[in-house]
Structure formats: structure tokens, C-alpha cells
C-alpha positions as CSV (number, residue, x, y, z in Angstrom):
1,X,-29.3,-9.4,-12.1
2,X,-29.7,-6.8,-9.4
3,X,-27.2,-5.8,-6.8
4,X,-28.8,-5.8,-3.3
5,X,-26.2,-3.3,-2.0
6,X,-26.7,-0.4,-4.4
7,X,-29.7,-1.6,-6.5
8,X,-27.7,-1.5,-9.7
9,X,-29.8,-3.5,-12.1
10,X,-27.1,-4.4,-14.8
11,X,-25.0,-6.8,-12.9
12,X,-23.8,-9.6,-15.3
13,X,-25.1,-13.1,-14.8
14,X,-22.6,-15.1,-12.8
15,X,-20.7,-12.0,-11.5
16,X,-19.3,-12.3,-8.0
17,X,-19.0,-8.5,-7.6
18,X,-21.1,-5.5,-8.6
19,X,-19.3,-3.5,-11.3
20,X,-21.0,-0.3,-9.9
21,X,-20.2,-0.5,-6.2
22,X,-17.7,-3.4,-6.0
23,X,-19.6,-5.3,-3.3
24,X,-20.0,-9.1,-3.3
25,X,-23.0,-10.7,-5.0
26,X,-24.0,-13.3,-2.5
27,X,-26.2,-16.3,-2.5
28,X,-26.7,-16.9,-6.2
29,X,-24.8,-19.5,-8.2
30,X,-24.6,-18.4,-11.8
31,X,-22.4,-19.5,-14.7
32,X,-19.5,-17.1,-15.2
33,X,-19.3,-17.3,-18.9
34,X,-22.7,-18.2,-20.2
35,X,-26.2,-16.5,-20.3
36,X,-28.8,-19.3,-20.5
37,X,-32.3,-19.7,-21.5
38,X,-35.5,-17.7,-21.1
39,X,-33.8,-14.3,-21.3
40,X,-36.0,-11.7,-22.8
41,X,-34.3,-8.9,-24.7
42,X,-35.8,-5.9,-26.4
43,X,-32.4,-5.0,-27.8
44,X,-28.9,-6.2,-27.8
45,X,-26.5,-3.5,-28.8
46,X,-23.1,-2.4,-27.6
47,X,-23.0,-5.4,-25.3
48,X,-26.3,-5.0,-23.4
49,X,-29.0,-7.6,-23.1
50,X,-32.0,-6.6,-21.0
51,X,-29.8,-4.7,-18.6
52,X,-27.2,-7.5,-18.4
53,X,-23.8,-6.1,-19.5
54,X,-22.0,-8.9,-21.5
55,X,-19.7,-7.0,-23.8
56,X,-20.0,-8.0,-27.5
57,X,-21.2,-11.3,-28.8
58,X,-19.3,-11.6,-32.0
59,X,-20.5,-9.0,-34.5
60,X,-24.2,-9.6,-33.6
61,X,-26.7,-6.9,-33.5
62,X,-30.1,-8.3,-32.4
63,X,-33.1,-6.1,-32.8
64,X,-36.6,-6.8,-31.3
65,X,-36.0,-10.4,-30.3
66,X,-36.9,-13.1,-27.9
67,X,-33.9,-15.3,-26.8
68,X,-35.1,-18.6,-25.5
69,X,-33.3,-21.8,-24.6
70,X,-30.1,-20.4,-26.0
71,X,-26.5,-20.4,-24.7
72,X,-24.8,-17.1,-25.5
73,X,-21.0,-17.6,-25.2
74,X,-19.3,-14.4,-24.1
75,X,-16.4,-13.1,-26.1
76,X,-12.9,-13.0,-24.4
77,X,-13.1,-9.2,-24.2
78,X,-16.2,-9.3,-21.9
79,X,-14.4,-10.3,-18.7
80,X,-11.7,-7.8,-19.4
81,X,-14.2,-5.0,-19.6
82,X,-16.0,-6.1,-16.4
83,X,-12.7,-6.5,-14.5
84,X,-11.5,-3.0,-15.6
85,X,-14.8,-1.5,-14.4
86,X,-14.7,-3.4,-11.1
87,X,-11.1,-2.3,-10.4
88,X,-11.9,1.3,-11.2
89,X,-15.0,1.2,-9.0
90,X,-13.3,-0.2,-5.9
91,X,-10.3,2.1,-6.4
92,X,-12.4,5.2,-6.8
93,X,-14.6,4.3,-3.8
94,X,-11.7,3.7,-1.5
95,X,-9.7,6.6,-2.8
96,X,-6.4,4.7,-3.0
97,X,-3.4,6.4,-4.4
98,X,0.3,6.0,-3.7
99,X,0.4,9.3,-1.9
100,X,-2.5,8.3,0.4
101,X,-0.9,5.0,1.2
102,X,2.5,6.5,1.9
103,X,1.0,9.2,4.2
104,X,-1.4,6.8,6.0
105,X,-4.5,8.8,5.0
106,X,-6.0,5.9,3.0
107,X,-8.4,4.4,5.5
108,X,-9.2,0.8,4.3
109,X,-11.8,-0.9,6.5
110,X,-11.2,-4.6,7.1
111,X,-14.3,-5.5,5.2
112,X,-13.0,-3.7,2.2
113,X,-9.6,-5.3,2.6
114,X,-11.3,-8.7,2.4
115,X,-13.2,-7.6,-0.7
116,X,-10.0,-6.5,-2.3
117,X,-8.3,-9.8,-1.6
118,X,-11.3,-11.7,-3.0
119,X,-11.3,-9.6,-6.2
120,X,-7.6,-10.2,-6.7
121,X,-7.9,-13.9,-6.1
122,X,-10.8,-14.1,-8.5
123,X,-8.9,-12.3,-11.2
124,X,-5.8,-14.4,-10.7
125,X,-7.9,-17.6,-10.9
126,X,-9.4,-16.7,-14.2
127,X,-6.1,-15.2,-15.5
128,X,-7.9,-12.3,-17.1
129,X,-5.7,-10.1,-19.2
130,X,-6.0,-6.5,-18.2
131,X,-4.5,-3.1,-19.1
132,X,-1.3,-1.6,-17.5
133,X,-3.5,1.0,-15.8
134,X,-5.6,-1.7,-14.1
135,X,-2.5,-3.7,-13.2
136,X,-1.1,-0.7,-11.4
137,X,-4.4,-0.2,-9.6
138,X,-4.4,-3.8,-8.6
139,X,-1.0,-3.3,-7.2
140,X,-2.2,-0.4,-5.1
141,X,-5.2,-2.5,-3.9
142,X,-3.0,-5.3,-2.9
143,X,-0.7,-2.9,-1.1
144,X,-3.7,-1.5,0.7
145,X,-4.6,-5.0,1.8
146,X,-1.0,-5.4,3.1
147,X,-0.2,-8.1,0.6
148,X,3.1,-6.6,-0.4
149,X,4.4,-9.6,-2.4
150,X,1.4,-9.6,-4.6
151,X,1.4,-5.8,-4.9
152,X,5.0,-5.9,-6.2
153,X,4.1,-8.7,-8.6
154,X,1.3,-6.6,-10.2
155,X,3.6,-3.6,-10.3
156,X,6.3,-5.6,-12.1
157,X,3.6,-6.7,-14.6
158,X,2.6,-3.1,-15.1
159,X,6.2,-2.2,-16.1
160,X,6.4,-5.2,-18.4
161,X,3.3,-4.0,-20.2
162,X,4.2,-0.3,-19.9
163,X,8.0,0.2,-19.5
164,X,7.5,4.0,-19.1
165,X,5.1,3.8,-16.2
166,X,6.9,6.0,-13.6
167,X,4.1,5.5,-11.0
168,X,4.8,1.7,-10.9
169,X,8.6,2.3,-10.6
170,X,8.0,4.7,-7.7
171,X,5.6,2.3,-6.0
172,X,8.1,-0.6,-6.3
173,X,10.9,1.5,-4.9
174,X,8.7,2.4,-1.9
175,X,7.4,-1.1,-1.2
176,X,10.7,-2.9,-1.6
177,X,12.5,-0.4,0.7
178,X,9.8,-0.8,3.4
179,X,10.1,-4.6,3.1
180,X,13.9,-4.3,3.4
181,X,13.5,-2.4,6.7
182,X,11.3,-5.1,8.1
183,X,13.9,-7.8,7.0
184,X,16.6,-5.8,8.7
185,X,14.6,-5.7,11.9
186,X,14.3,-9.5,11.7
187,X,18.1,-9.8,11.1
188,X,17.6,-11.1,7.5
189,X,20.3,-9.0,5.8
190,X,20.7,-11.0,2.6
191,X,16.9,-10.7,1.6
192,X,17.1,-7.0,2.7
193,X,19.9,-6.3,0.4
194,X,18.1,-8.0,-2.5
195,X,15.0,-5.9,-1.9
196,X,17.1,-2.7,-1.7
197,X,18.7,-3.5,-5.0
198,X,15.4,-3.6,-6.7
199,X,14.2,-0.5,-4.9
200,X,17.3,1.4,-6.0
201,X,17.0,0.3,-9.6
202,X,13.3,1.3,-9.7
203,X,14.0,4.7,-8.2
204,X,16.5,5.4,-11.0
205,X,13.6,5.4,-13.5
206,X,11.9,8.4,-11.8
207,X,13.1,11.9,-11.2
208,X,10.3,13.8,-9.4
209,X,10.7,15.2,-5.9
210,X,9.0,12.2,-4.2
211,X,11.2,9.8,-6.1
212,X,14.3,11.7,-4.9
213,X,13.1,11.4,-1.3
214,X,12.7,7.7,-1.9
215,X,16.2,7.5,-3.2
216,X,17.3,9.0,0.1
217,X,15.4,6.3,2.0
218,X,17.0,3.6,-0.1
219,X,20.5,5.0,0.7
220,X,19.5,5.4,4.4
221,X,18.4,1.7,4.5
222,X,21.7,0.7,2.8
223,X,23.4,2.4,5.8
224,X,21.3,0.3,8.2
225,X,22.4,-2.9,6.4
226,X,26.1,-1.8,6.6
227,X,25.6,-1.0,10.3
228,X,24.1,-4.4,11.0
229,X,27.1,-5.9,9.3
230,X,29.4,-3.8,11.6
231,X,30.8,-1.9,8.6
232,X,30.9,1.4,10.5
233,X,32.7,3.5,7.9
234,X,30.5,2.3,5.1
235,X,27.4,3.0,7.2
236,X,28.5,6.5,8.0
237,X,29.2,7.3,4.3
238,X,25.7,6.1,3.4
239,X,24.1,8.1,6.2
240,X,25.9,11.3,5.0
241,X,24.8,10.6,1.4
242,X,21.2,10.2,2.5
243,X,21.4,13.4,4.5
244,X,22.6,15.3,1.5
245,X,19.6,14.0,-0.6
246,X,17.1,15.0,2.1
247,X,18.6,18.4,2.6
248,X,18.6,19.0,-1.2
249,X,14.9,18.2,-1.3
250,X,14.2,20.5,1.7
251,X,16.1,23.3,-0.1
252,X,13.3,23.1,-2.7
253,X,10.4,22.2,-0.4
254,X,10.8,23.2,3.3
255,X,7.7,21.3,4.3
256,X,8.4,17.9,2.6
257,X,7.4,15.6,5.4
258,X,9.1,12.6,3.9
259,X,12.5,14.4,3.7
260,X,12.1,15.7,7.2
261,X,11.4,12.3,8.6
262,X,14.3,10.8,6.6
263,X,16.6,13.5,7.9
264,X,15.4,12.6,11.4
265,X,16.5,9.0,10.7
266,X,19.9,10.1,9.8
267,X,20.3,12.4,12.8
268,X,19.1,9.6,15.1
269,X,21.6,7.1,13.5
270,X,24.4,9.6,14.1
271,X,23.4,10.0,17.8
272,X,21.9,13.5,17.5
273,X,18.6,12.6,19.2
274,X,17.3,16.1,20.0
275,X,17.6,17.1,16.3
276,X,16.0,13.8,15.2
277,X,13.0,14.4,17.5
278,X,12.7,18.0,16.1
279,X,12.6,16.6,12.5
280,X,10.0,13.9,13.4
281,X,7.8,16.4,15.2
282,X,7.9,18.8,12.3
283,X,7.0,16.0,9.9
284,X,4.0,15.0,12.0
285,X,2.9,18.7,12.2
286,X,2.7,18.7,8.4
287,X,1.1,15.2,8.1
288,X,-0.7,14.3,11.3
289,X,-1.3,10.7,10.1
290,X,2.3,10.0,9.3
291,X,2.6,6.5,10.8
292,X,6.4,6.1,10.2
293,X,7.2,9.5,11.8
294,X,5.3,8.5,15.0
295,X,7.1,5.1,14.9
296,X,10.5,6.8,14.5
297,X,9.6,9.4,17.2
298,X,8.7,6.6,19.6
299,X,12.1,5.0,19.1
300,X,13.9,8.3,19.6
301,X,12.0,8.9,22.9
302,X,13.1,5.5,24.1
303,X,16.7,6.4,23.2
304,X,16.3,9.6,25.2
305,X,15.0,7.6,28.1
306,X,18.2,5.6,28.2
307,X,20.6,8.5,28.1
308,X,18.6,11.0,30.3
309,X,18.0,9.1,33.5
310,X,16.8,12.3,35.4
311,X,13.8,12.7,33.0
312,X,13.5,9.0,32.1
313,X,9.9,8.7,33.3
314,X,8.8,11.7,31.1
315,X,10.6,10.2,28.1
316,X,9.0,6.8,28.8
317,X,5.5,8.4,28.9
318,X,6.2,10.2,25.6
319,X,7.4,7.0,24.0
320,X,4.2,5.2,25.1
321,X,2.0,7.9,23.7
322,X,3.9,7.8,20.3
323,X,3.8,4.0,20.2
324,X,0.0,4.0,20.9
325,X,-0.5,6.5,18.1
326,X,1.6,4.5,15.8
327,X,-0.5,1.4,16.5
328,X,-3.7,3.3,15.8
329,X,-2.4,4.5,12.5
330,X,-0.7,1.3,11.5
331,X,-4.0,-0.4,10.9
332,X,-4.5,1.5,7.7
333,X,-0.9,1.9,6.7
334,X,0.4,-0.8,4.2
335,X,3.9,-0.2,5.5
336,X,3.1,-2.0,8.7
337,X,2.3,-5.7,8.5
338,X,0.4,-7.7,11.0
339,X,3.7,-8.8,12.5
340,X,4.9,-5.3,12.8
341,X,1.7,-4.2,14.6
342,X,2.1,-7.2,17.0
343,X,5.6,-6.1,17.8
344,X,4.4,-2.6,18.5
345,X,1.9,-4.0,21.0
346,X,4.7,-6.0,22.7
347,X,6.8,-2.8,22.9
348,X,3.9,-0.9,24.4
349,X,3.4,-3.6,27.1
350,X,7.1,-3.6,27.9
351,X,7.2,0.2,28.1
352,X,4.2,0.4,30.4
353,X,6.0,-1.8,32.8
354,X,9.2,0.2,32.6
355,X,7.3,3.5,33.0
356,X,5.7,2.1,36.2
357,X,9.2,1.1,37.5
358,X,10.6,4.5,36.7
359,X,7.7,6.3,38.4
360,X,8.2,4.2,41.6
361,X,12.0,4.7,41.4
362,X,12.8,1.1,40.9
């Protein structure tokens, strides 16, 4: 069967996606596990019948042959191979990595997000067993499609299959901490604490610089939970611990954007707004697509607007600019759900009104 998108001629009969380009095969109903009659084959060797990749068929090796009115049952390994190739193809084409997702540089068009979701659903429906490497990539694909719950599920399966997979631990720590922050914003402290516990445990399995930064974010978010529970002393202790972690990282890497932004969070929480703004701005200079840094900068500008009434209009304008940039970047950032983006729009609308009032002196 031929793919109409890339003209790849070895698409398996019944496949819903092209193993070469990852695009959907539309408009043809084919059996997913059989190749049926009137298939002409010059050779069948290493799983190839007249351009149709089917894996192996038992131990068969068919030389010059005509296959007619026959049903060739695919071996269990066949779908595994096709799934692995499909995942690899999509992942490579979109360039999805944990670093690109965290920095917001992984641009995932909506059409590709739909394709990713369809692929994942197809794999789950068939319950195809796949390798730890592909499980991890599926987790990254699910994260790119903003399906965080499914992403974490695949990452957990990765670790079950490969307990030493540090990338999967790092990804879980990152995703669960982000989800915890969103739960805190909704006032759901118990789920936030549970998510943070898993994030903290996952981070303990890794020791690279990025993982140490993640540990800082976990501790910083623990401080936010304590703060929401009105446990001021506990919150302060957590914030100071997080600051120490971020400063330790910056002592090794002065331009670590994640540590700079995390340190900005700590300064903001301790009321040092000017220092927080400086850290956020520095992080953005290093990574111009850093969605979270723009998000945090916008919040800091709003805080300045409240404490500096003389320049409130200027701070309001800066906040609006930062929120608009956040919204633009959030579309491709898995850390920002649809609900989060909607809340950003509400905030922009409210600020536009307040900026107008400030300008008119109301």
C-alpha cells in the first residue's frame, strides 16, 4: 500500500499510519492483522512481501512464488516492529526531547498533536508490547499533546521495564511538579502534595545538573503548599532550601536559565520583587522561548503595579506584554494546559481594563 503523503510504497496492509512519515492513511479499510488474497510476491525475506512490510511469518522463506487466495497471519512481533518505527518516525520528525519541551522550543502544530493522540489511542487499544525506549518516547509524545496523565503513565511503564532509565525519572519529576503547581493554583493542596511526593522521589534517582534544578523546583513548590496552608515558618525554610539549591547550580553554570528562574521565584516569594524581575529577565535573555519565565515575570510586574502606585500604569503595560508573550508560547508548551491558557486570557482582559483605568487616573 502506498502513502499519499510521502509516496512511501511499503505501508503495511491495514496500517492506519505511515511508518515512514507518520501521517494517517485515510480512506481505505484494511484488515489490521491479515494479508489476503491475490498478493503477488517475487520474494518474501526478512519480513517483506512485494513491498508490504509484515515482519516475519513463522520461519518461512518463500522464493519465486505466487500467493493467491491465502490468509497470511502476522506474527506477534510484527505490530511491535511497526509501532516502534512509527513512534521513532513521529518523534524524529517533530524533534521532541525533554529539553525542548521544558524550554518551550518544541513547536507541535495542532494537526500533529491530533496525530499523536490518535497514535497513542491506537497503540493502547491494541495493547501492543513495546520497548522501554519507545515507552519513553510515547511519554514525551503524550506530554507534547498536553495529556500529562497519559504521559506519566507511559513514563512509569518505562521505569517498570527499565528501572535505571534516568530520563524517565527526570521527566516524571518535571511533569508531576508542574501538575502540582496547577493544583495549588486551583486550591487543591492534597493532590498537589501527592504529586510533589512522586516528583521528589523521582528526582532522587538522578544526579545531573538539570535534575538538581528540578529538585530545587520541587522544594520551592513544597514551600508554596506550606504557604497556602498558612505554615509561614515551614514555607520560609523550604524557600531558603530551594534558593541554596539554585545558587549551587549557578555556581557551576552561571547561565542556567532554569536555576535563574527558580531563584527568581524564591526572591518573589520573599518579597524581593526587583531581584526577582532581574532573574526572570536574565533567564529569558538566555532562553527567549522560556514560557514559565515570561509567566513569572508577568506576575512580578503585577505585584510591582500594586506596590508602586506612581508607576502603576507602566508596570501594568509591562505585565500585559509579558502575559501576551506567555500566551503565545504556551500553545507549544506542555506545562500549560488548555485551562491554564484560558486563565491567562482572562488575566490579560482584566489587566487591559485596569491599564485603561490607570491611564485615565481612575
